[in-house]
VOPAGU-2260 file (C-alpha; in pm, 1 decimal, decimal comma):
REM VOPAGU-2260
SITE   aa  ch    i         X         Y         Z
SITE  MET   A    0     543,5    -204,7   -1196,4
SITE  GLU   A    1     219,0    -122,5   -1026,7
SITE  MET   A    2     -85,4    -268,1   -1179,1
SITE  LYS   A    3    -464,2    -160,5   -1173,1
SITE  LYS   A    4    -780,2    -305,4   -1323,4
SITE  CYS   A    5    -937,4    -167,0   -1625,1
SITE  GLU   A    6   -1285,5       5,2   -1548,0
SITE  PHE   A    7   -1424,9    -156,8   -1854,1
SITE  CYS   A    8   -1278,0    -493,0   -1922,1
SITE  LYS   A    9   -1154,7    -567,1   -1566,7
SITE  LYS   A   10    -803,3    -691,1   -1685,7
SITE  GLU   A   11    -482,7    -589,1   -1523,7
SITE  MET   A   12    -312,4    -291,0   -1686,5
SITE  PRO   A   13     -11,6     -66,8   -1583,4
SITE  LYS   A   14    -117,1     210,6   -1333,4
SITE  GLN   A   15      46,0     482,4   -1533,9
SITE  GLU   A   16    -143,2     402,3   -1851,6
SITE  ASN   A   17    -475,4     581,6   -1931,7
SITE  THR   A   18    -574,5     355,4   -2211,0
SITE  CYS   A   19    -625,9     -13,3   -2149,9
SITE  PRO   A   20    -389,4    -227,1   -2379,9
SITE  HIS   A   21    -663,1    -506,5   -2390,6
SITE  CYS   A   22    -973,8    -334,1   -2496,1
SITE  GLY   A   23    -853,0      11,6   -2593,4
SITE  GLU   A   24   -1085,3     201,3   -2366,3
SITE  GLU   A   25    -960,3     527,7   -2224,6
SITE  GLN   A   26    -969,9     521,2   -1840,2
SITE  PRO   A   27   -1154,2     793,5   -1646,3
SITE  LEU   A   28    -950,6    1034,6   -1455,4
SITE  MET   A   29   -1102,0     986,7   -1111,4
SITE  GLY   A   30    -865,4    1235,2    -922,1
SITE  CYS   A   31    -972,3    1518,7   -1140,1
SITE  ILE   A   32   -1347,4    1432,5   -1090,3
SITE  TYR   A   33   -1289,1    1436,0    -705,7
SITE  ALA   A   34   -1127,8    1770,4    -724,2
SITE  VAL   A   35   -1401,5    1927,6    -928,0
SITE  TYR   A   36   -1656,6    1793,2    -695,7
SITE  ALA   A   37   -1462,5    1926,1    -406,0
SITE  LEU   A   38   -1444,0    2268,6    -559,2
SITE  LEU   A   39   -1824,4    2264,5    -641,8
SITE  ALA   A   40   -1899,3    2189,0    -278,9
SITE  LEU   A   41   -1689,0    2467,4    -146,2
SITE  PHE   A   42   -1853,3    2702,3    -393,6
SITE  ILE   A   43   -2205,3    2594,4    -290,1
SITE  ILE   A   44   -2102,9    2613,2      95,1
SITE  GLY   A   45   -1963,9    2970,1      36,7
SITE  ALA   A   46   -2278,9    3081,9    -152,9
SITE  PHE   A   47   -2510,5    2952,9     126,2
SITE  LYS   A   48   -2298,7    3104,4     388,0
SITE  SER   A   49   -2289,7    3449,2     225,2
SITE  CYS   A   50   -2673,3    3437,1     164,4
SITE  PHE   A   51   -2769,3    3338,4     518,4
SITE  PHE   A   52   -2499,3    3505,9     721,2
SITE  GLY   A   53   -2451,1    3810,5     517,2
């Protein structure tokens, strides 16, 4: 079983779990956040490109 550290209490927890069994905090979904940032960056680049290069 793969393990990861809880973002809040820093104790080891199973990688597939979203809630820490030690402190009960829900872990942030970093993959989703990065995907949103990537889409936002592409949108901004597209907007600038269409404004300046018509």
